[in-house]
N, CA, C and O atoms as a GROMACS GRO file, in nm:
protein
  432
    1MET      N    1   1.365   0.974   1.172
    1MET     CA    2   1.257   0.970   1.174
    1MET      C    3   1.216   1.088   1.109
    1MET      O    4   1.150   1.070   1.007
    2MET      N    5   1.248   1.247   1.154
    2MET     CA    6   1.167   1.333   1.235
    2MET      C    7   1.314   1.379   1.081
    2MET      O    8   1.284   1.419   0.969
    3ALA      N    9   1.398   1.366   1.112
    3ALA     CA   10   1.532   1.425   0.979
    3ALA      C   11   1.502   1.456   0.822
    3ALA      O   12   1.525   1.549   0.745
    4GLU      N   13   1.406   1.259   0.814
    4GLU     CA   14   1.347   1.248   0.644
    4GLU      C   15   1.243   1.355   0.651
    4GLU      O   16   1.262   1.459   0.587
    5ALA      N   17   1.130   1.339   0.726
    5ALA     CA   18   1.020   1.407   0.760
    5ALA      C   19   1.014   1.576   0.724
    5ALA      O   20   0.925   1.640   0.669
    6GLU      N   21   1.188   1.634   0.795
    6GLU     CA   22   1.175   1.751   0.780
    6GLU      C   23   1.284   1.817   0.595
    6GLU      O   24   1.308   1.932   0.559
    7MET      N   25   1.314   1.705   0.537
    7MET     CA   26   1.382   1.652   0.445
    7MET      C   27   1.289   1.696   0.310
    7MET      O   28   1.323   1.754   0.206
    8GLU      N   29   1.158   1.644   0.355
    8GLU     CA   30   1.030   1.563   0.291
    8GLU      C   31   0.959   1.704   0.253
    8GLU      O   32   0.932   1.747   0.140
    9LEU      N   33   0.937   1.759   0.376
    9LEU     CA   34   0.845   1.911   0.356
    9LEU      C   35   0.882   1.994   0.299
    9LEU      O   36   0.817   2.066   0.224
   10ASN      N   37   1.059   2.002   0.338
   10ASN     CA   38   1.139   2.131   0.246
   10ASN      C   39   1.160   2.100   0.061
   10ASN      O   40   1.201   2.171  -0.032
   11ALA      N   41   1.110   1.960   0.069
   11ALA     CA   42   1.118   1.978  -0.058
   11ALA      C   43   1.014   2.014  -0.157
   11ALA      O   44   1.022   2.079  -0.262
   12ALA      N   45   0.893   1.941  -0.084
   12ALA     CA   46   0.736   2.022  -0.116
   12ALA      C   47   0.764   2.140  -0.134
   12ALA      O   48   0.787   2.196  -0.242
   13ARG      N   49   0.761   2.191  -0.008
   13ARG     CA   50   0.788   2.335   0.030
   13ARG      C   51   0.891   2.424  -0.122
   13ARG      O   52   0.891   2.538  -0.168
   14LEU      N   53   0.930   2.356  -0.139
   14LEU     CA   54   1.057   2.486  -0.298
   14LEU      C   55   0.970   2.418  -0.372
   14LEU      O   56   0.896   2.507  -0.414
   15LEU      N   57   0.921   2.288  -0.427
   15LEU     CA   58   0.836   2.261  -0.558
   15LEU      C   59   0.714   2.354  -0.546
   15LEU      O   60   0.647   2.353  -0.649
   16ILE      N   61   0.675   2.420  -0.465
   16ILE     CA   62   0.519   2.517  -0.428
   16ILE      C   63   0.623   2.695  -0.464
   16ILE      O   64   0.597   2.802  -0.519
   17TYR      N   65   0.724   2.642  -0.406
   17TYR     CA   66   0.787   2.792  -0.442
   17TYR      C   67   0.839   2.816  -0.562
   17TYR      O   68   0.869   2.931  -0.593
   18LYS      N   69   0.860   2.701  -0.654
   18LYS     CA   70   0.921   2.665  -0.832
   18LYS      C   71   0.834   2.720  -0.877
   18LYS      O   72   0.840   2.837  -0.914
   19ALA      N   73   0.697   2.624  -0.885
   19ALA     CA   74   0.554   2.659  -0.926
   19ALA      C   75   0.553   2.784  -0.887
   19ALA      O   76   0.583   2.859  -0.979
   20ALA      N   77   0.527   2.847  -0.772
   20ALA     CA   78   0.450   2.992  -0.770
   20ALA      C   79   0.543   3.139  -0.844
   20ALA      O   80   0.501   3.251  -0.873
   21CYS      N   81   0.723   3.059  -0.860
   21CYS     CA   82   0.793   3.238  -0.981
   21CYS      C   83   0.805   3.203  -1.021
   21CYS      O   84   0.900   3.241  -1.090
   22ASN      N   85   0.739   3.064  -1.067
   22ASN     CA   86   0.806   3.050  -1.272
   22ASN      C   87   0.680   3.110  -1.343
   22ASN      O   88   0.679   3.134  -1.464
   23ALA      N   89   0.561   3.135  -1.247
   23ALA     CA   90   0.377   3.152  -1.290
   23ALA      C   91   0.418   3.280  -1.357
   23ALA      O   92   0.490   3.374  -1.324
   24ARG      N   93   0.328   3.242  -1.488
   24ARG     CA   94   0.306   3.289  -1.635
   24ARG      C   95   0.167   3.468  -1.528
   24ARG      O   96   0.071   3.453  -1.452
   25ASP      N   97   0.218   3.576  -1.571
   25ASP     CA   98   0.199   3.690  -1.560
   25ASP      C   99   0.071   3.739  -1.673
   25ASP      O  100   0.098   3.761  -1.791
   26LEU      N  101  -0.103   3.755  -1.603
   26LEU     CA  102  -0.196   3.729  -1.666
   26LEU      C  103  -0.249   3.891  -1.729
   26LEU      O  104  -0.178   3.990  -1.712
   27PRO      N  105  -0.356   3.897  -1.787
   27PRO     CA  106  -0.439   4.111  -1.688
   27PRO      C  107  -0.447   4.064  -1.577
   27PRO      O  108  -0.432   3.960  -1.513
   28ASN      N  109  -0.491   4.218  -1.567
   28ASN     CA  110  -0.550   4.252  -1.382
   28ASN      C  111  -0.493   4.196  -1.284
   28ASN      O  112  -0.554   4.171  -1.180
   29ASN      N  113  -0.302   4.153  -1.313
   29ASN     CA  114  -0.229   4.130  -1.186
   29ASN      C  115  -0.254   3.990  -1.126
   29ASN      O  116  -0.237   3.956  -1.009
   30VAL      N  117  -0.298   3.914  -1.230
   30VAL     CA  118  -0.271   3.767  -1.218
   30VAL      C  119  -0.170   3.686  -1.265
   30VAL      O  120  -0.125   3.700  -1.379
   31LYS      N  121  -0.118   3.574  -1.161
   31LYS     CA  122  -0.025   3.507  -1.203
   31LYS      C  123  -0.135   3.352  -1.235
   31LYS      O  124  -0.249   3.306  -1.227
   32LEU      N  125  -0.032   3.334  -1.262
   32LEU     CA  126  -0.072   3.142  -1.300
   32LEU      C  127   0.002   3.057  -1.392
   32LEU      O  128   0.023   3.047  -1.512
   33PRO      N  129   0.048   2.972  -1.234
   33PRO     CA  130   0.153   2.897  -1.267
   33PRO      C  131   0.145   2.790  -1.406
   33PRO      O  132   0.038   2.794  -1.468
   34TYR      N  133   0.234   2.712  -1.448
   34TYR     CA  134   0.212   2.545  -1.554
   34TYR      C  135   0.184   2.464  -1.476
   34TYR      O  136   0.219   2.437  -1.361
   35MET      N  137   0.079   2.403  -1.589
   35MET     CA  138   0.012   2.303  -1.513
   35MET      C  139   0.127   2.186  -1.478
   35MET      O  140   0.138   2.103  -1.388
   36ASP      N  141   0.186   2.210  -1.564
   36ASP     CA  142   0.281   2.050  -1.559
   36ASP      C  143   0.398   2.084  -1.359
   36ASP      O  144   0.397   2.013  -1.259
   37GLU      N  145   0.470   2.206  -1.382
   37GLU     CA  146   0.488   2.228  -1.188
   37GLU      C  147   0.392   2.231  -1.125
   37GLU      O  148   0.413   2.195  -1.009
   38SER      N  149   0.257   2.268  -1.153
   38SER     CA  150   0.140   2.312  -0.998
   38SER      C  151   0.098   2.205  -0.992
   38SER      O  152   0.037   2.188  -0.886
   39SER      N  153   0.101   2.090  -1.079
   39SER     CA  154   0.073   1.922  -1.107
   39SER      C  155   0.183   1.871  -0.995
   39SER      O  156   0.150   1.846  -0.879
   40MET      N  157   0.351   1.857  -1.055
   40MET     CA  158   0.440   1.752  -0.929
   40MET      C  159   0.439   1.826  -0.800
   40MET      O  160   0.436   1.764  -0.694
   41ALA      N  161   0.440   1.997  -0.806
   41ALA     CA  162   0.417   2.049  -0.652
   41ALA      C  163   0.279   1.953  -0.541
   41ALA      O  164   0.293   1.903  -0.430
   42LYS      N  165   0.162   1.959  -0.626
   42LYS     CA  166   0.030   1.921  -0.569
   42LYS      C  167   0.044   1.770  -0.538
   42LYS      O  168   0.027   1.725  -0.424
   43ALA      N  169   0.078   1.690  -0.657
   43ALA     CA  170   0.085   1.570  -0.600
   43ALA      C  171   0.238   1.513  -0.517
   43ALA      O  172   0.250   1.391  -0.508
   44TYR      N  173   0.320   1.577  -0.475
   44TYR     CA  174   0.440   1.562  -0.397
   44TYR      C  175   0.423   1.587  -0.289
   44TYR      O  176   0.456   1.511  -0.198
   45THR      N  177   0.334   1.768  -0.259
   45THR     CA  178   0.329   1.751  -0.135
   45THR      C  179   0.187   1.699  -0.078
   45THR      O  180   0.150   1.716   0.038
   46GLY      N  181   0.108   1.626  -0.188
   46GLY     CA  182   0.031   1.533  -0.113
   46GLY      C  183   0.105   1.436  -0.051
   46GLY      O  184   0.134   1.443   0.068
   47HIS      N  185   0.136   1.349  -0.119
   47HIS     CA  186   0.174   1.180  -0.100
   47HIS      C  187   0.315   1.248   0.042
   47HIS      O  188   0.299   1.194   0.151
   48ALA      N  189   0.386   1.310   0.038
   48ALA     CA  190   0.483   1.390   0.125
   48ALA      C  191   0.381   1.399   0.261
   48ALA      O  192   0.368   1.302   0.336
   49SER      N  193   0.336   1.483   0.274
   49SER     CA  194   0.266   1.520   0.440
   49SER      C  195   0.182   1.382   0.439
   49SER      O  196   0.223   1.309   0.529
   50PHE      N  197   0.108   1.342   0.388
   50PHE     CA  198   0.079   1.175   0.421
   50PHE      C  199   0.159   1.072   0.474
   50PHE      O  200   0.111   0.991   0.554
   51LYS      N  201   0.332   1.065   0.420
   51LYS     CA  202   0.336   1.034   0.458
   51LYS      C  203   0.470   1.051   0.614
   51LYS      O  204   0.522   0.961   0.680
   52VAL      N  205   0.486   1.217   0.624
   52VAL     CA  206   0.507   1.224   0.767
   52VAL      C  207   0.466   1.263   0.874
   52VAL      O  208   0.532   1.295   0.974
   53VAL      N  209   0.266   1.262   0.846
   53VAL     CA  210   0.182   1.270   0.975
   53VAL      C  211   0.150   1.058   0.948
   53VAL      O  212   0.191   1.000   1.048
   54SER      N  213   0.110   0.991   0.875
   54SER     CA  214   0.182   0.867   0.893
   54SER      C  215   0.300   0.810   0.988
   54SER      O  216   0.279   0.720   1.070
   55ASP      N  217   0.387   0.852   0.974
   55ASP     CA  218   0.496   0.833   0.986
   55ASP      C  219   0.511   0.897   1.159
   55ASP      O  220   0.582   0.831   1.235
   56SER      N  221   0.461   0.987   1.196
   56SER     CA  222   0.432   1.100   1.260
   56SER      C  223   0.316   1.006   1.378
   56SER      O  224   0.359   1.018   1.493
   57LEU      N  225   0.219   0.944   1.374
   57LEU     CA  226   0.112   0.918   1.394
   57LEU      C  227   0.184   0.790   1.460
   57LEU      O  228   0.165   0.755   1.577
   58GLN      N  229   0.263   0.728   1.374
   58GLN     CA  230   0.346   0.600   1.410
   58GLN      C  231   0.429   0.558   1.568
   58GLN      O  232   0.420   0.463   1.645
   59MET      N  233   0.546   0.741   1.561
   59MET     CA  234   0.589   0.702   1.704
   59MET      C  235   0.463   0.768   1.780
   59MET      O  236   0.539   0.849   1.832
   60PHE      N  237   0.372   0.794   1.818
   60PHE     CA  238   0.312   0.792   1.880
   60PHE      C  239   0.250   0.732   1.949
   60PHE      O  240   0.226   0.749   2.068
   61GLY      N  241   0.184   0.581   1.809
   61GLY     CA  242   0.106   0.464   1.918
   61GLY      C  243  -0.039   0.499   1.885
   61GLY      O  244  -0.081   0.603   1.834
   62ALA      N  245  -0.078   0.439   1.907
   62ALA     CA  246  -0.201   0.419   1.972
   62ALA      C  247  -0.309   0.545   2.027
   62ALA      O  248  -0.428   0.564   2.005
   63TYR      N  249  -0.209   0.621   2.108
   63TYR     CA  250  -0.216   0.792   2.179
   63TYR      C  251  -0.201   0.868   2.106
   63TYR      O  252  -0.183   0.980   2.156
   64GLY      N  253  -0.199   0.862   1.974
   64GLY     CA  254  -0.158   0.956   1.774
   64GLY      C  255  -0.298   0.938   1.764
   64GLY      O  256  -0.343   1.041   1.715
   65TYR      N  257  -0.416   0.834   1.793
   65TYR     CA  258  -0.605   0.881   1.749
   65TYR      C  259  -0.630   0.944   1.778
   65TYR      O  260  -0.702   1.024   1.719
   66SER      N  261  -0.558   0.965   1.977
   66SER     CA  262  -0.699   1.005   2.056
   66SER      C  263  -0.703   1.124   2.027
   66SER      O  264  -0.601   1.189   2.005
   67GLN      N  265  -0.821   1.173   2.023
   67GLN     CA  266  -0.832   1.339   2.022
   67GLN      C  267  -0.782   1.387   2.093
   67GLN      O  268  -0.831   1.499   2.102
   68ASP      N  269  -0.629   1.364   2.226
   68ASP     CA  270  -0.574   1.456   2.258
   68ASP      C  271  -0.484   1.540   2.158
   68ASP      O  272  -0.450   1.658   2.171
   69MET      N  273  -0.457   1.465   2.072
   69MET     CA  274  -0.339   1.432   2.031
   69MET      C  275  -0.388   1.520   1.865
   69MET      O  276  -0.460   1.453   1.790
   70PRO      N  277  -0.343   1.675   1.814
   70PRO     CA  278  -0.357   1.743   1.686
   70PRO      C  279  -0.343   1.587   1.572
   70PRO      O  280  -0.433   1.586   1.488
   71LEU      N  281  -0.272   1.498   1.563
   71LEU     CA  282  -0.230   1.404   1.486
   71LEU      C  283  -0.403   1.349   1.382
   71LEU      O  284  -0.433   1.350   1.262
   72GLU      N  285  -0.474   1.310   1.508
   72GLU     CA  286  -0.579   1.266   1.458
   72GLU      C  287  -0.650   1.377   1.340
   72GLU      O  288  -0.709   1.371   1.232
   73ARG      N  289  -0.624   1.432   1.393
   73ARG     CA  290  -0.725   1.564   1.277
   73ARG      C  291  -0.650   1.566   1.123
   73ARG      O  292  -0.693   1.559   1.008
   74MET      N  293  -0.490   1.581   1.193
   74MET     CA  294  -0.395   1.564   1.064
   74MET      C  295  -0.405   1.523   0.985
   74MET      O  296  -0.395   1.580   0.876
   75LEU      N  297  -0.434   1.375   1.006
   75LEU     CA  298  -0.476   1.246   0.966
   75LEU      C  299  -0.589   1.238   0.838
   75LEU      O  300  -0.599   1.165   0.739
   76ARG      N  301  -0.646   1.318   0.876
   76ARG     CA  302  -0.784   1.398   0.845
   76ARG      C  303  -0.798   1.445   0.706
   76ARG      O  304  -0.854   1.407   0.603
   77ASP      N  305  -0.701   1.574   0.758
   77ASP     CA  306  -0.711   1.682   0.674
   77ASP      C  307  -0.562   1.637   0.563
   77ASP      O  308  -0.570   1.705   0.460
   78VAL      N  309  -0.445   1.548   0.560
   78VAL     CA  310  -0.444   1.545   0.486
   78VAL      C  311  -0.421   1.417   0.392
   78VAL      O  312  -0.319   1.383   0.332
   79ARG      N  313  -0.528   1.367   0.398
   79ARG     CA  314  -0.573   1.270   0.312
   79ARG      C  315  -0.681   1.361   0.239
   79ARG      O  316  -0.720   1.307   0.135
   80MET      N  317  -0.740   1.484   0.263
   80MET     CA  318  -0.807   1.515   0.114
   80MET      C  319  -0.764   1.614   0.092
   80MET      O  320  -0.856   1.693   0.066
   81PHE      N  321  -0.615   1.683   0.084
   81PHE     CA  322  -0.488   1.711   0.022
   81PHE      C  323  -0.494   1.659  -0.088
   81PHE      O  324  -0.471   1.714  -0.195
   82GLN      N  325  -0.537   1.504  -0.064
   82GLN     CA  326  -0.469   1.460  -0.193
   82GLN      C  327  -0.589   1.393  -0.304
   82GLN      O  328  -0.593   1.337  -0.413
   83ILE      N  329  -0.666   1.432  -0.214
   83ILE     CA  330  -0.809   1.434  -0.357
   83ILE      C  331  -0.865   1.569  -0.390
   83ILE      O  332  -0.877   1.600  -0.509
   84GLY      N  333  -0.900   1.658  -0.291
   84GLY     CA  334  -0.911   1.796  -0.285
   84GLY      C  335  -0.872   1.836  -0.417
   84GLY      O  336  -0.762   1.784  -0.438
   85GLY      N  337  -0.907   1.898  -0.508
   85GLY     CA  338  -0.838   1.956  -0.609
   85GLY      C  339  -0.801   1.894  -0.744
   85GLY      O  340  -0.754   1.952  -0.842
   86GLY      N  341  -0.838   1.729  -0.726
   86GLY     CA  342  -0.768   1.707  -0.824
   86GLY      C  343  -0.697   1.543  -0.753
   86GLY      O  344  -0.633   1.539  -0.648
   87THR      N  345  -0.725   1.430  -0.833
   87THR     CA  346  -0.684   1.361  -0.719
   87THR      C  347  -0.510   1.297  -0.799
   87THR      O  348  -0.472   1.321  -0.913
   88SER      N  349  -0.429   1.207  -0.684
   88SER     CA  350  -0.280   1.243  -0.689
   88SER      C  351  -0.284   1.188  -0.837
   88SER      O  352  -0.259   1.246  -0.942
   89GLN      N  353  -0.320   1.067  -0.814
   89GLN     CA  354  -0.349   0.988  -0.963
   89GLN      C  355  -0.342   1.107  -1.152
   89GLN      O  356  -0.256   1.100  -1.240
   90ALA      N  357  -0.444   1.180  -1.148
   90ALA     CA  358  -0.531   1.297  -1.196
   90ALA      C  359  -0.365   1.362  -1.220
   90ALA      O  360  -0.322   1.358  -1.335
   91GLN      N  361  -0.272   1.424  -1.105
   91GLN     CA  362  -0.229   1.498  -1.083
   91GLN      C  363  -0.110   1.388  -1.213
   91GLN      O  364  -0.062   1.404  -1.325
   92LEU      N  365  -0.111   1.299  -1.126
   92LEU     CA  366   0.031   1.222  -1.229
   92LEU      C  367  -0.011   1.164  -1.329
   92LEU      O  368   0.050   1.067  -1.373
   93ASN      N  369  -0.104   1.202  -1.376
   93ASN     CA  370  -0.145   1.156  -1.572
   93ASN      C  371  -0.098   1.280  -1.604
   93ASN      O  372   0.018   1.282  -1.643
   94MET      N  373  -0.182   1.430  -1.595
   94MET     CA  374  -0.095   1.560  -1.619
   94MET      C  375   0.053   1.532  -1.624
   94MET      O  376   0.118   1.505  -1.725
   95ILE      N  377   0.095   1.542  -1.503
   95ILE     CA  378   0.232   1.523  -1.539
   95ILE      C  379   0.316   1.408  -1.644
   95ILE      O  380   0.433   1.397  -1.610
   96ALA      N  381   0.291   1.348  -1.728
   96ALA     CA  382   0.284   1.199  -1.820
   96ALA      C  383   0.259   1.348  -1.899
   96ALA      O  384   0.349   1.431  -1.913
   97ARG      N  385   0.134   1.363  -1.942
   97ARG     CA  386   0.059   1.461  -2.028
   97ARG      C  387   0.242   1.574  -2.046
   97ARG      O  388   0.313   1.609  -2.140
   98SER      N  389   0.243   1.585  -1.962
   98SER     CA  390   0.375   1.693  -1.997
   98SER      C  391   0.455   1.650  -2.064
   98SER      O  392   0.482   1.685  -2.178
   99ILE      N  393   0.514   1.546  -1.986
   99ILE     CA  394   0.638   1.487  -2.078
   99ILE      C  395   0.672   1.451  -2.192
   99ILE      O  396   0.775   1.454  -2.259
  100PHE      N  397   0.504   1.393  -2.212
  100PHE     CA  398   0.527   1.325  -2.343
  100PHE      C  399   0.403   1.445  -2.479
  100PHE      O  400   0.341   1.395  -2.574
  101LYS      N  401   0.402   1.581  -2.447
  101LYS     CA  402   0.355   1.624  -2.534
  101LYS      C  403   0.183   1.600  -2.558
  101LYS      O  404   0.088   1.673  -2.589
  102ARG      N  405   0.196   1.499  -2.534
  102ARG     CA  406  -0.015   1.480  -2.563
  102ARG      C  407  -0.101   1.425  -2.533
  102ARG      O  408  -0.038   1.328  -2.490
  103LYS      N  409  -0.221   1.394  -2.513
  103LYS     CA  410  -0.329   1.348  -2.469
  103LYS      C  411  -0.317   1.214  -2.470
  103LYS      O  412  -0.298   1.165  -2.581
  104PHE      N  413  -0.326   1.113  -2.342
  104PHE     CA  414  -0.354   0.965  -2.376
  104PHE      C  415  -0.497   0.958  -2.329
  104PHE      O  416  -0.553   1.014  -2.235
  105ASP      N  417  -0.540   0.879  -2.414
  105ASP     CA  418  -0.697   0.784  -2.395
  105ASP      C  419  -0.682   0.707  -2.290
  105ASP      O  420  -0.632   0.595  -2.293
  106LEU      N  421  -0.756   0.803  -2.122
  106LEU     CA  422  -0.763   0.717  -2.040
  106LEU      C  423  -0.893   0.603  -2.018
  106LEU      O  424  -0.919   0.546  -1.912
  107ARG      N  425  -0.936   0.593  -2.098
  107ARG     CA  426  -1.078   0.519  -2.147
  107ARG      C  427  -1.078   0.379  -2.165
  107ARG      O  428  -1.183   0.316  -2.173
  108LYS      N  429  -0.968   0.326  -2.172
  108LYS     CA  430  -0.969   0.192  -2.190
  108LYS      C  431  -0.978   0.130  -2.118
  108LYS      O  432  -0.979   0.009  -2.141
   0.00000   0.00000   0.00000
C-alpha cells in the first residue's frame, strides 16, 4: 500500500515538474505554464493525494480520525486541493478541450 502511494506521489511530482519546466517565458521574468500540462498536473495531483491520504487513514483505522494524528487535518486539506483553483472536473474538461482543440458546450 505504501509502495503504491510512493509511486503515485512521484508521478504527481513529475507532472508538476514537467509543467514548470515547459512554462513559457513572458515579459518581466514571468513564466506561464501551458494550460493542458498544468491542468493534468492539478487534476492528477489532487486525485493521487486524496487516495494516498485515504489509504493512510485506512491503515490507522478509527485512530486516524482523532485529532492526535495529522491525517485528520491532511484529509480536510487534500479535499480542498480538488476544489480550490478549479474543480477536478473543470480540469478534466480543460484537458479534453486541449486534446480535441475545440471548446465544448457544457450547458446542455
